[in-house]
C-alpha positions in Angstrom: 9.5 2.1 27.8 9.4 3.1 24.1 6.6 5.4 23.2 4.1 3.7 20.8 3.0 5.6 17.8 -0.5 4.3 16.8 -1.7 4.9 13.3 -4.0 2.0 12.9 -7.3 2.4 11.0 -10.3 0.4 12.2 -11.2 -1.3 9.0 -11.7 -4.8 10.3 -15.5 -4.6 10.2 -15.6 -3.2 6.7 -13.2 -5.8 5.4 -15.1 -8.7 6.9 -18.5 -7.6 5.8 -17.2 -6.9 2.2 -15.3 -10.2 2.1 -18.1 -12.4 3.3 -20.5 -10.9 0.8 -18.3 -12.0 -2.2 -19.1 -15.2 -4.1 -15.8 -16.6 -2.9 -15.7 -15.4 0.7 -12.5 -13.9 1.8 -10.9 -12.3 4.9 -7.6 -10.5 4.3 -4.7 -12.2 6.0 -3.5 -9.0 7.8 -6.4 -9.5 10.2 -4.9 -12.7 11.6 -2.8 -10.6 13.9 -4.7 -9.5 17.0 -2.8 -10.4 20.2 -4.0 -14.0 20.2 -3.2 -14.4 16.5 0.3 -13.0 17.0 0.9 -15.4 19.9 -0.2 -18.3 17.8 2.0 -17.3 14.9 5.0 -17.2 17.2 4.2 -20.7 18.2 4.0 -21.7 14.5 7.5 -20.3 13.9 8.8 -22.9 16.4 7.1 -25.9 14.9 9.3 -28.6 13.3 7.2 -28.5 10.1 7.6 -24.7 9.7 11.0 -24.4 8.0 11.0 -20.6 7.1 11.9 -19.2 10.5 14.7 -21.4 11.5 16.2 -21.4 7.9 16.1 -17.6 7.7 17.5 -17.2 11.2 20.4 -19.5 10.2 21.0 -17.4 7.0 21.0 -14.1 9.1 23.5 -15.7 11.5 25.8 -17.0 8.8 25.8 -14.0 6.5 25.5 -11.0 8.9 28.9 -9.7 7.9 28.1 -10.2 4.2 24.9 -8.3 4.6 26.7 -5.4 6.3 29.1 -5.1 3.4 26.2 -4.4 1.1 24.1 -2.3 3.4 26.8 -0.4 5.2 26.7 0.2 9.0 24.9 2.7 11.2 21.7 2.8 9.2 18.4 3.1 11.0 16.5 -0.2 10.6 12.8 -0.1 9.7 11.1 -3.4 10.0 7.8 -4.0 8.2 5.6 -6.5 10.1 7.9 -6.9 13.1 6.0 -9.4 15.2 8.1 -10.4 18.1 11.3 -9.0 16.5 12.9 -12.4 17.3 15.3 -12.4 14.3 15.9 -8.6 14.4 18.8 -8.6 16.9 20.9 -10.6 14.4 20.5 -7.8 11.8 20.8 -4.9 14.2 24.1 -6.3 15.5 25.4 -7.0 12.0 24.8 -3.5 10.7 25.5 -1.8 14.0 22.2 0.1 14.1 21.6 2.7 16.7 17.8 3.2 16.0 15.1 0.6 15.3 11.6 1.3 14.0 9.3 -1.8 14.2 6.0 -1.5 12.4 3.2 -4.0 13.2 -0.6 -4.2 13.0 -1.0 -5.7 16.5 -0.4 -2.7 18.9 -0.4 -4.5 22.2 1.9 -7.3 20.9 4.2 -4.7 19.3 4.4 -2.7 22.6 5.5 -5.8 24.5 8.1 -6.8 21.9 9.5 -3.2 21.7 9.8 -2.9 25.4 11.6 -6.2 25.7 14.1 -5.2 22.9 14.7 -1.8 24.4 15.4 -3.5 27.8 17.8 -6.0 26.3 19.6 -3.3 24.2 19.7 -0.1 26.4 21.8 1.8 23.8 19.3 1.1 21.0 16.6 3.8 20.3 13.3 1.9 19.7 10.5 3.9 18.0 7.5 1.5 17.4 4.7 2.2 15.1 1.4 0.4 15.4 0.0 0.4 11.8 -0.8 -1.5 8.7 2.4 -1.4 6.5 0.3 -2.0 3.4 -1.0 1.5 3.8 1.0 4.8 3.5 2.8 5.4 6.8 4.8 8.4 8.0 8.0 7.5 9.7 9.0 9.4 12.9 10.5 12.9 12.4 13.4 11.8 14.6 14.8 9.7 11.7 14.1 12.1 8.9 17.8 12.7 8.2 18.9 9.0 8.7 20.0 6.6 6.1 17.5 3.8 6.2 17.6 0.0 6.0 14.3 -1.8 5.5 13.8 -5.3 6.9 11.0 -7.5 5.6 11.7 -11.0 6.9 9.7 -14.2 7.2 8.5 -14.5 3.5 5.7 -12.1 4.3 6.0 -10.8 0.7 4.5 -14.1 -0.3 1.2 -13.1 1.2 0.7 -10.7 -1.7 -0.2 -11.5 -5.3 2.7 -10.5 -7.6 1.0 -7.3 -8.7 0.2 -6.4 -5.1 3.8 -7.3 -4.1 5.2 -4.9 -6.7 3.0 -2.1 -5.4 4.0 -2.8 -1.8 7.7 -2.9 -2.5 7.4 0.3 -4.5 5.7 1.9 -1.4 8.6 0.6 0.7 11.1 2.3 -1.6 9.1 5.6 -1.4 8.9 5.4 2.4 12.6 4.6 2.9 14.1 7.0 0.3 16.4 6.9 -2.7 19.5 5.7 -0.8 17.7 2.9 1.0 18.6 -0.7 1.3 16.2 -3.6 1.9 16.9 -7.0 3.5 14.0 -9.3 2.5 13.2 -13.0 3.0 11.6 -14.9 0.1 10.4 -18.4 0.3 11.4 -20.7 -2.6 9.5 -23.2 -4.7 10.1 -26.7 -3.5 8.4 -30.1 -3.0 4.7 -29.1 -2.5 4.4 -31.7 0.3 6.9 -29.8 2.4 4.9 -26.6 1.9 1.6 -28.2 2.7 2.8 -29.7 6.0 4.3 -26.3 7.0 0.9 -24.8 6.7 -1.0 -27.7 8.2 1.0 -29.0 11.1 0.3 -32.2 13.0 -0.3 -30.4 16.3 -3.0 -28.2 14.9 -1.4 -24.8 15.8 -1.9 -23.4 12.2 -5.5 -24.6 12.3 -6.0 -22.7 15.6 -4.3 -19.6 14.0 -6.7 -19.7 11.1 -9.8 -20.4 13.2 -8.8 -17.5 15.5 -10.1 -15.2 12.8 -13.6 -16.5 13.5 -13.1 -16.0 17.3 -12.0 -12.4 16.5 -15.2 -11.8 14.5 -17.4 -13.1 17.3 -15.6 -11.1 19.9 -15.1 -7.8 18.1 -18.0 -7.7 15.6 -20.9 -9.1 17.6 -20.8 -12.3 15.6 -22.3 -15.7 16.2 -20.2 -17.8 13.8 -20.4 -21.5 14.7 -16.7 -22.0 14.9 -17.0 -25.7 15.6 -18.5 -26.2 12.2 -15.4 -24.9 10.3 -12.2 -26.7 9.6 -8.8 -25.5 8.5 -7.5 -26.4 5.0 -4.1 -25.8 3.3 -4.0 -26.5 -0.4 -1.1 -26.1 -2.9 -2.0 -24.5 -6.2 0.8 -25.4 -8.6 -0.3 -23.3 -11.5 -0.4 -20.2 -9.3 2.8 -21.1 -7.3 1.1 -20.5 -4.0 -0.3 -22.3 -0.9 -3.8 -21.2 0.1 -5.4 -21.4 3.5 -9.2 -21.7 3.8 -11.8 -22.1 6.5 -14.3 -24.7 5.2 -17.9 -25.2 6.4 -18.5 -28.8 7.4 -22.3 -28.5 6.7 -24.8 -25.9 5.6 -24.9 -23.1 8.1 -25.6 -19.4 8.7 -24.4 -16.7 11.0 -24.6 -13.1 11.8 -21.8 -10.5 11.8 -22.4 -6.8 12.8 -26.1 -7.2 12.2 -25.8 -8.8 8.8 -26.7 -12.4 8.0 -24.6 -14.7 5.9 -25.1 -18.3 4.7 -22.7 -21.0 3.5 -23.1 -24.4 1.9 -21.3 -27.5 3.1 -17.8 -27.4 1.6 -17.9 -23.7 0.9 -14.8 -21.8 2.1 -13.6 -18.5 3.4 -10.3 -17.8 1.8 -7.9 -16.4 4.4 -4.4 -16.5 3.1 -2.1 -17.0 0.1 1.6 -17.6 0.3 3.4 -17.4 -3.0 6.7 -19.2 -3.5 9.3 -17.9 -5.9 12.1 -19.2 -8.1 15.4 -17.3 -7.8 15.0 -15.6 -11.2 11.4 -14.6 -10.2 12.7 -12.9 -7.1 15.2 -10.9 -9.1 12.4 -9.8 -11.5 10.2 -8.9 -8.5 12.9 -6.6 -7.2 13.5 -4.8 -10.5 9.8 -4.4 -11.3 9.3 -2.7 -8.0 12.1 -0.1 -7.9 14.9 -2.1 -6.3 18.1 -3.5 -7.7 19.3 -6.9 -6.4 22.7 -6.7 -4.7 23.2 -10.1 -3.1 21.3 -13.3 -2.2 21.8 -16.4 -0.2 19.9 -19.6 0.3 20.3 -22.7 2.5 21.9 -25.9 1.3 18.4 -27.5 0.7 17.2 -24.5 -1.3 14.2 -24.0 1.0 14.5 -20.2 1.6 16.4 -17.2 0.4 17.6 -14.0 1.9 18.3 -10.9 -0.3 19.8 -7.4 -0.1 18.3 -4.9 -2.5 19.2 -1.3 -3.2 16.7 1.4 -4.1 17.0 2.3 -7.7 16.2 6.0 -7.1 14.9 8.3 -9.8 16.5 7.8 -13.2 15.7 8.5 -16.8 14.6 5.4 -18.8 14.2 5.1 -22.6 
């Protein structure tokens, strides 16, 4: 059983209280991922409407040897936001990794996934870290001398506004070191209808995933949010290049969280997630602005999703 390193900071209450007090109420998307939220997200990845997972998996399977030519082999793989690590074995095999460091905010879910992977690959050293990868993290001392390969799949980078994404990717470069490589999935701009259905599936799994935030508030923060009076909404914002998820109040209501009272008007929303979609040239600019140099990129035949290999730029003198 891999030993779990837990570096989580308990800021859920503070983030919820701060976000609900804003004129446009908001809860950061990273708090989707308690155990139930993680389980629901894994269900989402299997939905027919949700193209990113199956498309990225196909790209990893088709281009594993190509990726290894750019990254080299034998690097320790550090995955940011590992979830179930379902796609990870394709990369681990392609680059012939001996050590894997999965990082995820949901400690119990991470522990289960890491244990399963360690059992399936007994020669692989698995060093899981329960933590928020958007905050500074210290990697295990055991890999201090290793050449590192970051893995950031699933278009998670789209959850961050471009300026935040640049800061995050810079922090990845700092964490991984000057000789690092990064394999990253980036969702592409496409027909907005395809995007909206991916975030509002017919079976209601994404709605349950979104509403689970309210269940978590009630369970963990002594809340009395009337969950039945909220509905899931997914809206494409073309000018911003992003899909937004909201929880909308169906009528005027009020509720209490951690001893504080909040009120909402009918139609008012809690903004829970953004997912930015990029054009190929925007993805290259994102890399260079954040301390990475694009090495290679692949996309599917329908141009739905892209997979990239970047190299850390390292310290260099600029004019």
